[in-house]
Every structure is written in C-alpha cells, then in structure tokens.
C-alpha positions in Angstrom: -0.1 0.1 -0.1 1.0 3.4 -0.7 0.2 6.6 1.3 0.6 9.9 -0.1 -0.5 12.9 2.1 -0.6 16.7 1.7 -1.1 19.5 4.1 -2.4 23.0 3.7 -3.5 22.3 0.0 -4.7 25.1 -1.9 -8.7 25.2 -1.9 -8.8 25.5 -5.5 -7.1 22.1 -5.9 -9.4 20.8 -3.3 -12.3 21.9 -5.3 -10.9 20.0 -8.3 -10.2 16.9 -6.3 -13.9 16.8 -5.3 -15.1 17.4 -8.8 -12.8 14.7 -10.3 -14.0 12.1 -7.7 -17.5 13.0 -7.2 -18.9 9.8 -8.6 -16.6 7.8 -6.6 -17.9 9.4 -3.1 -18.8 7.3 -0.1 -20.5 7.7 3.1 -18.4 9.5 5.7 -19.3 9.6 9.5 -16.0 11.1 10.8 -16.7 15.1 11.6 -12.9 15.6 10.9 -13.4 14.5 7.2 -14.9 16.8 4.6 -15.0 14.1 2.0 -14.0 10.6 1.4 -13.9 8.7 -2.2 -12.9 5.4 -3.4 -11.7 4.8 -6.7 -10.8 1.4 -7.6 -9.5 0.6 -4.2 -7.8 4.0 -3.6 -9.1 6.1 -0.8 -8.9 9.6 -1.2 -9.9 11.8 2.1 -10.2 15.4 2.4 -10.0 16.8 6.0 -11.3 19.8 7.4 -7.5 21.1 7.8 -7.3 21.2 4.1 -5.1 18.2 4.2 -5.7 15.6 1.5 -4.7 11.7 2.1 -4.4 9.3 -0.7 -4.1 5.6 0.2 -4.1 2.2 -1.4 -2.2 0.5 -4.3 -0.6 3.0 -6.7 -2.0 6.0 -4.6 1.0 8.0 -5.5 0.2 7.6 -9.3 -3.4 9.1 -8.5 -2.0 11.9 -6.3 0.3 12.9 -9.2 -2.6 14.1 -11.0 -2.9 17.0 -8.8 0.4 17.3 -7.0 4.1 17.5 -8.0 5.6 14.4 -6.6 9.4 13.3 -6.9 9.8 10.5 -9.3 11.1 8.4 -6.4 8.0 8.7 -4.7 5.6 8.5 -7.6 6.4 4.9 -8.3 5.5 1.9 -6.2 8.5 0.7 -4.2 8.1 -2.8 -5.7 8.2 -1.1 -9.2 11.0 1.5 -9.0 11.7 3.6 -11.8 14.6 2.4 -14.0 16.2 3.1 -17.4 15.7 -0.2 -18.7 12.0 -0.7 -17.9 9.7 -2.4 -20.4 5.7 -2.5 -20.9 5.8 1.2 -20.2 5.0 4.3 -22.4 7.1 7.3 -22.7 6.4 10.8 -24.1 8.8 13.5 -25.1 8.5 16.5 -27.4 10.9 18.5 -29.8 10.7 21.9 -31.3 9.0 24.3 -28.9 12.2 26.1 -28.2 12.8 26.4 -31.8 11.8 29.6 -33.9 11.6 27.6 -37.2 9.7 24.4 -37.4 6.8 22.4 -36.0 6.3 21.2 -32.5 6.7 17.2 -32.6 5.4 14.5 -29.7 5.8 11.2 -29.6 4.5 8.4 -27.3 6.4 5.3 -27.6 5.4 1.8 -26.0 8.1 -0.6 -25.3 6.9 -4.2 -26.0 8.5 -7.0 -24.2 8.9 -8.9 -27.3 11.6 -6.6 -28.8 12.9 -4.9 -25.7 16.2 -7.0 -25.5 17.1 -5.8 -29.3 16.1 -2.2 -28.1 18.2 -2.0 -25.2 21.1 -3.1 -27.0 21.1 0.1 -29.1 23.5 3.0 -28.5 20.6 4.9 -27.2 21.2 8.2 -24.9 19.9 11.8 -24.4 19.1 12.9 -27.9 20.5 16.4 -26.9 23.9 14.6 -26.6 23.5 12.9 -30.0 24.4 14.2 -33.4 22.2 14.5 -36.2 23.6 11.6 -38.1 23.2 9.4 -35.0 19.7 10.4 -34.5 18.8 10.0 -38.2 20.4 6.3 -38.1 18.9 5.0 -35.0 15.4 6.5 -35.6 14.2 4.1 -38.1 15.6 1.3 -36.1 14.0 2.2 -33.0 10.7 2.9 -34.8 10.8 -1.1 -36.2 11.1 -2.1 -32.2 8.6 0.0 -30.5 4.9 1.1 -31.0 5.1 4.7 -31.6 2.7 7.6 -32.6 4.1 10.9 -33.5 2.3 13.9 -33.6 3.6 16.8 -35.9 2.2 20.2 -35.1 2.8 22.3 -38.1 3.9 25.8 -37.7 0.2 26.8 -39.3 -1.7 24.9 -36.8 0.9 26.0 -33.8 0.5 29.5 -34.5 -3.5 29.2 -34.8 -3.6 27.5 -31.4 -1.1 30.0 -29.7 -3.5 32.9 -30.8 -6.3 30.8 -29.2 -4.6 29.9 -26.1 -1.6 32.2 -25.6 0.6 29.5 -23.7 2.8 27.2 -25.3 2.3 24.6 -22.4 -1.3 24.2 -23.5 -0.4 23.3 -27.1 2.1 20.7 -25.7 -0.3 19.3 -23.5 -2.9 19.1 -26.5 -0.2 17.2 -28.4 1.0 14.8 -25.8 -2.6 14.0 -24.9 -3.5 13.5 -28.7 -0.5 11.1 -29.2 -1.4 8.9 -26.3 -4.9 8.6 -27.4 -3.9 7.5 -30.8 -1.2 5.3 -29.5 -3.6 3.6 -26.9 -6.2 2.8 -29.6 -3.8 2.0 -32.5 -2.2 -0.5 -30.2 -5.1 -1.6 -28.1 -3.0 -0.8 -25.0 -4.5 -0.8 -21.6 -3.4 -0.1 -18.1 0.3 0.8 -19.0 2.3 3.2 -16.9 2.9 6.3 -19.0 6.1 8.5 -18.3 5.7 12.2 -19.8 8.9 14.2 -19.6 7.7 17.0 -17.3 7.1 20.3 -18.7 4.5 21.4 -16.0 3.0 20.3 -13.0 0.0 17.6 -13.2 -2.5 20.0 -12.0 -1.8 22.6 -14.7 -1.4 19.7 -17.2 -4.8 18.4 -16.7 -6.2 21.6 -16.4 -4.9 22.6 -19.8 -6.9 19.7 -21.1 -10.1 20.2 -19.2 -12.3 21.3 -22.2 -11.3 18.3 -24.4 -12.1 14.8 -24.8 -11.0 12.1 -24.3 -8.2 12.9 -22.0 -5.4 10.2 -21.0 -5.5 10.3 -17.1 -4.9 6.9 -15.9 -1.5 6.0 -14.9 0.2 9.2 -16.0 3.5 9.9 -14.1 5.5 13.2 -14.7 9.3 13.1 -14.4 12.2 15.5 -15.0 15.1 14.7 -16.8 12.9 11.7 -18.5 15.6 10.8 -21.2 17.9 9.9 -18.5 15.6 8.1 -16.4 13.6 5.8 -18.9 14.2 4.2 -22.1 10.8 5.0 -23.3 11.0 8.6 -23.0 14.5 8.5 -24.8 13.2 6.4 -27.7 10.4 9.1 -28.0 12.8 11.7 -27.7 14.9 10.5 -30.5 11.8 9.9 -32.9 10.6 13.3 -32.1 13.9 14.9 -33.1 14.2 12.8 -36.4 10.9 14.0 -37.4 11.6 17.5 -36.4 14.8 17.6 -38.5 12.9 16.0 -41.6 10.3 18.5 -41.2 12.8 21.4 -41.1 14.5 20.0 -44.1 11.2 19.7 -46.1 10.5 23.1 -45.2 14.0 24.4 -46.6 13.4 22.4 -49.8 9.8 24.2 -50.2 10.6 27.6 -49.5 14.2 27.7 -50.6 15.5 29.2 -47.4 17.5 28.2 -44.4 15.9 27.4 -41.0 18.6 27.1 -38.5 17.6 25.3 -35.1 17.5 26.9 -32.0 16.7 30.5 -31.1 19.8 32.3 -30.5 20.2 36.0 -31.5 21.3 34.6 -35.1 18.3 32.7 -35.7 16.0 35.6 -34.3 17.7 38.0 -36.8 17.1 35.8 -39.6 13.3 35.3 -38.5 13.1 38.9 -38.3 14.4 39.1 -41.9 11.9 36.6 -43.1 9.1 38.5 -41.4 10.1 41.8 -42.9 10.5 40.4 -46.5 8.0 37.6 -46.9 4.2 37.7 -46.8 2.5 36.2 -43.6 1.0 33.6 -45.8 4.4 32.2 -46.0 6.0 32.8 -42.8 3.1 31.4 -40.7 4.1 28.0 -42.4 7.7 27.8 -41.1 8.1 30.0 -38.0 6.5 30.5 -34.6 5.0 33.9 -34.9 4.8 34.6 -30.8 8.7 34.5 -30.5 10.1 37.6 -29.3 12.7 38.6 -32.3 14.0 41.6 -30.5 17.6 41.7 -30.4 18.9 42.2 -26.8 
C-alpha cells in the first residue's frame, strides 16, 4: 500500500479533487473529514484542515494528477523507476524552443518481445547525440517500438497560440493526442505512462479540461526523463528525427535556411523573413509568438 498525504492544500486544488472524484464518493461519518472517495481501491480523504490523503495501491500515481511528486515517490516501491523498464509508455516533445519548424510529440510503448534488441542500441539523451546518430537510430527504434508521432505544423501551432496564448497548452494537447492515438492503435490498456515533465500534473490536466478524451490513468510526470527511462529516450529520438525531417522539407519548399534553436542569429534571420515575406508564407515555417527583438 502507498500512502501519500499533503497539508495546507490550495482550496482550488481541493475543489478540483472533489469534482474529479464526485462519482466515487462514499459515506463518511467522521466529523474531521469533509469528503471521502474510493476509486478502484484507492481512498482519497479530504480533511477539514485542508489536508488530503491518498491511500491504496498506486495511490501516489493518483495523487500525481494533482500534486508534484518526486519521481522516487511516484512509483510503487516494488516497481522502482529504472532506465531499462519494459512494458511502459514514454512521451517527449521537440521543437517548442525553436523559432523555425513544428512542434513534434512522440508516444512510444516498449514491447517486451523486442526489448532486448532495443536496450542493446546505443540510445542516450538525444541532446547529446549528433544529427547523423539520430537519423541512423530513429528508423531502427521505430521498428522495435509501438509509436505515434504527432507533428503540429507551424500553421496549426500559430493558430493554437493565438487561441491559447500559452505554449504549454499546445504541448499538453499534443501529448494527449499522441497518447490517445497510441492506446487506440495498439489497443494498449493499463500501461504506466511517463511524460517528460514540462508543467505540473494539475496544470497539465487543467489545460486539457475542455477536450475529450483525456488520458489520465497511470500518467506519471518525471524530470530529465531521457536519463531515467528508455521509453522517453526513444520518443525523444523519434521526435527529433521527425523535426529534422520537417525542417529539411520546409527548406526545400521555401528555398530558405531554417537554422535550429532560438539564439540571436536565428532570431535576426526570422526577423528578416518576417520583414521580406508575406504572412501567408512565414506563418508556415516560424512560430510567430517568439520575441525577435535583439537584446
């Protein structure tokens, strides 16, 4: 059994917890408890002191939907997070920090049948790999995992940014979309899902509150995910490969150079394109919300 408790919880989070578990509410005769819920064997108790207690198997995973929990506490002690963990899903994205090119998110499931071949590959943090290494490994990884890659092209990205004014919302939408497609395509159920954390669990699910379906069960957010689980490392490489391919295709289509990143030289080039190209062109290859003013 995992017990996870939180004290002096923000009333807004308590309200969100109550709304989330309303259909799981059970009778409560303890005057010190405001609400008690039981979801699939996990008991969630809200106290008058604004404390919240999660009890039961994988209770810490359930709590992670509302609270930031260190990775070492999120996983059941009998199932510690390890790099070489099979039968799990990992999500990672590429491109949100680049002025040019799309946002790419990949969700990868590591099947037990091909895991030994997968773990034998020279996979590491994609940020420490060369373009050649990534483009060589990506097609090999793709054959060994079940993966779905979502490419949010610049036109769609810019439309969503105009609507939401928040890049984290766009990432959350893309991550969820990748998971929905992965689970449906490969008929995966009850799998642990690791997402390389870009925002806390409460905000992530808040960003998705107005869409359906939303993948919530067994979702765990971890920092530096590429270093902690092979599933995320695989998704990072597949996302990076798709991003590099998209950049190359855009350069071919528009006969322009689209360097990676967002340093001053890249921003200056983007500023030049905005000044010399029509909106109907540059909205398809750069993220318009970037501040391009030189420092």
